[in-house]
N, C-alpha and C positions, 0 to 999 in steps of 0.2 A: 967764361965768362959769367964770375960770381955776379946772382943774381942776390939784388939788396931789398927787398920789400920794407916798402915803410907806414904798413898801419899802425893802427895806432892800438897803443891795445887798452886791453878791454879791465874795467876790474866788478868784483864782482861786492856785492854789498851783505850780511847778509841780512833776513831776511826781518822784517818788520812785523812783531809780534800785535803789536797793539793796533798795529793796519791789518792783516788777515782775523783777527778777534773781532775786530768792525766788518765787515765784511762776513762774515762766518754768521757773523748776529742781521747781520742787515738777512740775507738768505735766507736764515729758519722764519725771519720773523716773514715775508712773503709765503715764504711757503705755507705757513699756519694759516694764516690767509686765506692762502690757495685751496687749501687740506676742507677747510670750514667751507668756501665754497661747493666745494664738491661734496662733499656730505648733507650743504642745501639743494644741490639738483637731483642727488638721487634717494633723496628719504624728504619735501614737499613736496607735494603737490600744487601744479600748473594755478596758477593765482596771481594779486597783484603784492598780495603782504610776499611770496619768491620772489618776484620782480623789482618790490619795493628794495630787498635786498642783498641783491645783485649790483643794483641801483649802488648804494652804499655802500658795501665790499668793495668798485671799481674806485667809488673814488678817494677811496680814505687812499685806498692802497698807490694808485695816482698819486699820492703826498706822496705818498712817503716815497714814494724812486726821484718824484721829481726834487723830496726836501735831503733829500744824502747824494743819490748821485748829482743832481745839476747842482746841490752846497747851497741850496739857500734854503735851507732850515737854519743853514750860519749867518745869513746876513739878517742887515736891519730889517723892520720889519716894512718904513717903509717898501723900499725895497723891494719884499716878500708880498704886499696887496699891491 
């Protein structure tokens, strides 16, 4: 008895170079901000200035992540706020 499978065919699309470039750009920006955070962490003495820098950089990273990965950057300003 012959076995015939009815599996769907998979079509492999060529990679979208624009999307891949955008992902590397986002990763680079987040990596750069993280590198600056490490430099600040290990080069500045503890204090209010160091804490303020970390709070600001954390807010910037969070806003960038939300804007890119949740696609809020591309929404209207009313929805954003």
